Structure formats: C-alpha cells, structure tokens
C-alpha positions as CSV (number, residue, x, y, z in Angstrom):
1,X,-20.7,-11.1,6.1
2,X,-20.2,-8.1,8.7
3,X,-21.6,-4.6,7.8
4,X,-19.6,-1.6,7.4
5,X,-17.8,-0.7,10.6
6,X,-20.3,2.4,11.5
7,X,-20.0,3.6,8.0
8,X,-16.3,4.5,8.4
9,X,-13.6,4.8,6.0
10,X,-10.5,3.4,6.6
11,X,-7.3,5.0,5.0
12,X,-4.1,2.9,4.9
13,X,-0.8,4.6,4.2
14,X,3.1,4.2,4.2
15,X,6.1,4.1,2.2
16,X,6.5,2.0,-1.1
17,X,7.1,-1.6,-0.4
18,X,5.8,-1.5,3.2
19,X,3.0,-4.2,2.7
20,X,0.0,-1.9,2.4
21,X,-1.4,-3.7,-0.4
22,X,-1.8,-6.8,1.4
23,X,-2.8,-5.3,4.5
24,X,-5.4,-3.7,3.1
25,X,-6.8,-6.9,1.2
26,X,-6.5,-8.8,4.6
27,X,-8.9,-6.1,6.3
28,X,-11.2,-5.7,3.6
29,X,-12.0,-9.6,4.0
30,X,-12.6,-9.1,7.9
31,X,-14.8,-6.0,7.5
32,X,-16.3,-6.3,3.9
33,X,-14.9,-3.9,2.6
34,X,-13.8,-2.9,-0.8
35,X,-10.4,-1.3,-1.8
36,X,-9.8,2.3,-3.5
37,X,-6.2,2.4,-4.6
38,X,-4.6,5.7,-3.9
39,X,-1.4,5.8,-6.4
40,X,-0.6,8.5,-9.1
41,X,0.6,5.9,-11.5
42,X,-1.8,2.7,-10.8
43,X,-4.4,4.7,-12.6
44,X,-2.5,4.4,-16.0
45,X,-3.2,1.3,-18.1
46,X,-0.1,-1.0,-19.0
47,X,1.7,0.3,-16.2
48,X,1.4,-2.7,-14.0
49,X,5.1,-3.8,-12.9
50,X,6.5,-0.2,-13.1
51,X,4.0,1.1,-10.8
52,X,3.9,-2.0,-8.5
53,X,0.4,-2.8,-9.2
54,X,-1.6,-5.4,-7.2
55,X,-2.3,-8.5,-9.3
56,X,-5.8,-10.3,-9.4
57,X,-4.3,-13.1,-7.5
58,X,-3.2,-10.6,-4.7
59,X,-6.6,-9.2,-4.7
60,X,-7.8,-12.7,-3.4
61,X,-11.1,-11.6,-4.7
62,X,-11.7,-8.1,-3.0
63,X,-12.8,-5.5,-5.4
64,X,-10.2,-2.6,-6.1
65,X,-11.1,1.0,-7.6
66,X,-9.3,3.6,-9.1
67,X,-7.0,1.1,-11.3
68,X,-6.4,1.0,-14.9
69,X,-8.5,4.4,-15.6
70,X,-6.7,6.0,-18.4
71,X,-4.1,5.5,-21.1
72,X,-0.4,6.6,-19.9
73,X,-0.6,9.0,-23.0
74,X,-3.0,11.1,-20.9
75,X,-2.0,13.3,-18.0
76,X,-4.4,12.3,-14.8
77,X,-4.4,15.2,-12.1
78,X,-5.0,14.9,-8.3
79,X,-8.5,16.5,-9.1
80,X,-9.4,13.4,-11.4
81,X,-8.5,11.2,-9.2
82,X,-10.3,12.9,-6.2
83,X,-13.5,12.6,-8.7
84,X,-12.9,9.3,-9.3
85,X,-12.2,8.3,-5.5
86,X,-15.3,10.4,-4.4
87,X,-17.4,8.1,-6.7
88,X,-15.8,4.8,-5.6
89,X,-16.5,5.9,-1.7
90,X,-20.2,6.7,-2.7
91,X,-21.0,3.4,-4.5
92,X,-19.0,1.2,-1.6
93,X,-21.1,2.9,0.8
94,X,-24.3,2.5,-1.0
95,X,-23.7,-1.2,-1.5
96,X,-23.4,-1.4,2.4
97,X,-19.6,-2.0,2.2
98,X,-16.6,-0.4,4.1
99,X,-14.4,2.1,1.4
100,X,-10.7,1.0,2.6
101,X,-8.5,3.4,0.7
102,X,-5.0,2.3,0.7
103,X,-1.8,3.7,-1.2
104,X,1.0,5.7,-0.9
105,X,0.4,9.2,-2.8
106,X,-0.4,11.3,0.0
107,X,-1.1,14.1,-1.9
108,X,-3.8,12.5,-3.9
109,X,-5.7,10.8,-0.5
110,X,-5.5,14.6,1.0
111,X,-7.0,16.1,-2.3
112,X,-9.7,13.5,-2.6
113,X,-11.0,14.0,1.3
114,X,-10.7,17.2,1.6
115,X,-7.4,17.9,4.0
116,X,-5.8,19.9,1.3
117,X,-8.1,22.4,-0.7
118,X,-6.2,23.3,-3.6
119,X,-8.3,21.3,-6.0
120,X,-10.0,23.5,-8.6
121,X,-7.2,26.2,-9.4
122,X,-7.4,26.6,-13.5
123,X,-4.4,25.8,-15.4
124,X,-2.3,29.2,-16.2
125,X,-0.9,28.4,-19.5
126,X,1.0,31.3,-20.0
127,X,2.9,30.6,-16.7
128,X,3.3,26.8,-17.6
129,X,4.8,27.7,-21.0
130,X,7.7,30.0,-18.9
131,X,8.1,27.2,-16.5
132,X,8.4,24.7,-19.2
133,X,12.0,26.2,-20.2
134,X,13.2,25.8,-16.9
135,X,15.4,22.7,-15.5
136,X,14.0,20.7,-13.0
137,X,16.4,21.8,-10.4
138,X,15.4,25.6,-11.0
139,X,11.6,24.6,-10.6
140,X,12.5,22.8,-7.3
141,X,14.5,26.1,-6.3
142,X,11.4,28.4,-7.1
143,X,9.0,26.0,-5.5
144,X,11.3,26.2,-2.2
145,X,10.4,29.9,-1.9
146,X,6.3,29.7,-2.6
147,X,5.5,26.5,-0.7
148,X,8.6,24.9,1.4
149,X,7.0,22.1,2.7
150,X,5.0,20.9,-0.5
151,X,9.2,21.2,-2.2
152,X,9.9,18.5,0.7
153,X,7.5,15.8,-0.8
154,X,7.4,16.6,-4.6
155,X,9.5,14.3,-6.9
156,X,12.4,16.8,-7.5
157,X,13.0,15.3,-11.1
158,X,9.2,15.5,-12.3
159,X,8.9,19.0,-14.2
160,X,5.4,18.5,-14.5
161,X,4.6,17.8,-11.2
162,X,6.8,20.7,-9.9
163,X,5.4,23.1,-12.6
164,X,1.6,22.2,-10.9
165,X,2.8,22.8,-7.8
166,X,4.1,26.0,-8.1
167,X,1.1,27.0,-10.2
168,X,-1.1,26.1,-7.1
169,X,1.1,28.0,-4.6
170,X,1.1,31.2,-6.5
171,X,-2.5,31.1,-7.2
172,X,-3.1,30.4,-3.5
173,X,-1.0,33.5,-2.4
174,X,-3.3,35.7,-4.7
175,X,-5.4,38.1,-2.3
176,X,-9.0,37.3,-2.2
177,X,-8.5,33.7,-3.0
178,X,-10.5,30.8,-1.2
179,X,-9.6,27.4,-1.2
180,X,-12.4,24.9,-1.9
181,X,-13.6,22.4,0.5
182,X,-14.3,19.1,-1.5
183,X,-14.6,16.9,1.2
184,X,-15.4,13.6,0.2
185,X,-18.1,12.9,2.3
186,X,-21.5,14.0,2.2
187,X,-22.0,10.8,3.5
188,X,-19.7,10.4,6.9
189,X,-18.2,13.1,9.2
190,X,-14.3,13.7,9.5
191,X,-14.5,11.9,12.8
192,X,-15.5,8.7,10.9
193,X,-12.1,8.5,9.4
194,X,-9.4,5.8,10.3
195,X,-6.2,6.7,9.5
196,X,-3.3,3.8,10.0
197,X,0.0,3.9,8.9
198,X,2.6,1.1,8.3
199,X,5.8,1.9,10.0
200,X,8.9,0.0,9.2
201,X,12.5,0.2,10.3
202,X,14.7,2.0,7.6
203,X,17.0,-0.8,7.1
204,X,14.1,-3.1,6.6
205,X,12.3,-1.0,4.1
206,X,15.3,-0.5,2.1
207,X,16.0,-4.3,1.7
208,X,12.6,-4.8,0.6
209,X,12.8,-2.2,-2.0
210,X,15.7,-3.4,-3.1
211,X,14.3,-7.1,-3.2
212,X,10.8,-6.0,-4.9
213,X,12.7,-3.9,-7.5
214,X,14.8,-7.2,-8.5
215,X,11.5,-8.9,-8.7
216,X,9.8,-6.7,-10.8
217,X,12.9,-6.4,-13.4
218,X,12.9,-10.0,-13.6
219,X,9.3,-10.2,-14.2
220,X,9.8,-8.0,-17.4
221,X,9.4,-4.6,-16.2
222,X,11.9,-3.5,-19.0
223,X,9.7,-5.3,-21.7
224,X,6.7,-3.5,-20.3
225,X,8.3,0.0,-21.0
226,X,9.4,-1.1,-24.0
227,X,5.8,-2.1,-25.2
228,X,4.4,1.3,-24.0
229,X,7.0,3.1,-26.1
230,X,5.8,0.8,-28.9
231,X,2.2,1.8,-28.6
232,X,3.1,5.5,-28.6
233,X,3.9,6.8,-25.5
234,X,6.6,9.5,-25.8
235,X,10.1,9.4,-24.6
236,X,9.2,12.5,-22.7
237,X,6.0,11.2,-21.4
238,X,7.4,8.1,-20.2
239,X,10.0,10.6,-18.1
240,X,7.1,11.8,-16.7
241,X,5.6,8.7,-15.3
242,X,7.6,7.9,-12.6
243,X,10.6,6.7,-11.5
244,X,10.8,3.3,-13.2
245,X,9.7,4.7,-16.5
246,X,12.2,7.5,-16.2
247,X,15.3,5.4,-15.8
248,X,14.3,2.3,-17.7
249,X,13.5,4.9,-20.7
250,X,16.9,6.3,-20.4
251,X,18.7,3.0,-20.4
252,X,16.5,2.0,-23.7
253,X,17.8,5.1,-25.0
254,X,21.1,4.2,-24.5
255,X,21.9,6.9,-22.1
256,X,23.0,5.0,-19.3
257,X,23.9,1.4,-18.7
258,X,21.7,-1.4,-17.2
259,X,23.8,-1.6,-13.9
260,X,23.7,1.8,-13.8
261,X,19.9,2.0,-14.1
262,X,19.3,-0.7,-11.4
263,X,21.6,1.7,-9.0
264,X,19.6,4.8,-10.2
265,X,16.4,3.3,-9.1
266,X,17.4,1.7,-5.9
267,X,18.6,4.9,-4.8
268,X,15.6,7.1,-6.4
269,X,13.1,4.8,-4.6
270,X,14.4,5.0,-1.1
271,X,14.5,8.8,-1.6
272,X,10.9,8.7,-2.9
273,X,10.0,6.5,0.5
274,X,11.6,9.1,2.4
275,X,9.6,11.8,1.0
276,X,6.3,9.6,1.4
277,X,6.9,9.7,5.1
278,X,7.8,13.3,5.2
279,X,4.4,13.8,3.9
280,X,2.6,11.2,6.2
281,X,4.3,12.7,9.4
282,X,2.2,16.0,9.2
283,X,-0.9,14.1,9.7
284,X,-1.4,13.5,13.5
285,X,-4.4,11.4,13.0
286,X,-2.3,8.6,11.8
287,X,-2.2,5.6,14.0
288,X,1.4,3.7,13.2
289,X,1.0,-0.2,13.0
290,X,3.8,-2.8,12.3
291,X,3.4,-4.5,9.0
292,X,1.7,-7.7,10.4
293,X,-0.3,-6.1,13.2
294,X,-4.0,-7.0,13.9
295,X,-5.8,-4.0,12.7
296,X,-9.2,-5.0,13.9
297,X,-8.4,-3.8,17.3
298,X,-8.9,-0.6,16.0
299,X,-12.5,-1.2,15.0
C-alpha cells in the first residue's frame, strides 16, 4: 500500500450526478486513501436513495466518513459537519492514509477547511422567529440585499438555510466582528490541498440527472420517504431535507400528482446542479477534469 501523498488532502467536487463518488473510490484505492463525504443530506440516517448515498458495494471496501451521523429529525449544521470532517481528517492522517473529501455541498467544504469563516455565529432566536413568518421568496429577496453571492448558491425554497444565511450575513456586518479561522489543518498547510473538480457537458449532465432520478424512484425512494414519515419525521422537516424529500412528501400529501412530482424534481435537481457550479467556479484553485480522467497525474 502506498503512503499518503506527501500528507496532502484531496478534495473532489462537482455537480450532482457527475460521478464524484466513483472517482473518489478509484483514487482512494490508488493512494491508500479514505473518503470523507461532503454532502449536507448524507449525514442523515435513513435518507439513502433520496440523498444519492453511496452503497456498501460501491464503496468497494474503502472506508467512508461523515455518513449516517444523525437522525433526520435533528438539524445538522455546517458547523457540526466541520467538526466531524476535521476529526475524520485528523484520524485518517494519524493512521498514515490520505484524506479524500468528496461531495457537492461547497458551503460545507469551505466551512470545514476554513475558506469561509462564518462558523461560530450564534443563533439569533428573535430574528429567526421573525423571519420564520416570511415566505421563501421574501427571504431570498432579503438575502440578495445582505449577501448577493450567497443568494446565488443557496437553495431558494429551503427556508431554514435562507434564514441561517441571513442571520450570518447580518451578524458579519456588525462593527468589530472578526470572522473565525477554523482551518482544518493544524496538520498540513493550505498549499497541500489538492482541489479537483469534475467538469461535464450540460446536456450530458442533464441526461445523467434524469437517469439517476428514474433509477432511484424504481429502487424505492418514495417508500423511503414514507418510512421516514412513519418514524415521526414531520412534513415540515421533510420539506427542509432537500429536493427529493420535499417533492415526494408533497406528492404523498396529495398536493401534486406523480407525473408532476417527477417533472418538478427533474427541474429542481438540474437547477441545483447549476447553483453548485456557481459556487465552485469561485474557487480558482480547482483543477477541472473529465469524469474518466486519470487523476494520478496530479500527484
């Protein structure tokens, strides 16, 4: 087995359905690595098909971290993810292996490694109660005024994330506020980060998104959401857990038909992939590669 690549940390990013997970496993086999998932929904237990979680078979024996951490009834924040990811990096390096962060939630990745220093902003409950009364559309307009860049990448119908983004933006503008640096590395330097991104033609990505959605629906994604509901996950919480739980739960409540649900999901996932790329394009350190590229040339 090879030793870690000069104690580097590898980050593989890209839009949903682009093949990040498979590429991460392939690279982990070559570099004696372990995977740290960077997905805001794959941290939840029981949200497997709906989050596109990698299966045991697909892991091919490679250890994966930051999966199935918590009940979907509980809110898991970017700050919580940062702590879990930092611990995983430390443990992987301690065992002489290469950490490979793989995922599409750019916000979580940037918080975890310190590119964004908004962690540590305490909840403003008074503000939250006031914002909770507003619609998602109104919240998005507010966020555009406070933080136009974040407004371009946040999920526009997720009130919880919109409220948190507004909360952080308002606090950051306060006089004397100093952003915290929670760099993941007391262990390596920023120069030892290797950023790789999967670049795929829009028409091919859209095809992959629709094919992947069809497979997950056939595999029982609707029943998965039904099960979560039976386990006590509220309709409101399902609506906050992402695109698939949101639109499937609305179908289960009889608010939309099945055909409309599928159409809404296809459109929403495609738009989400565009927001992901908007986020990643801001990071000029990312080296963009094709889905089947030989990544070893970067090491």
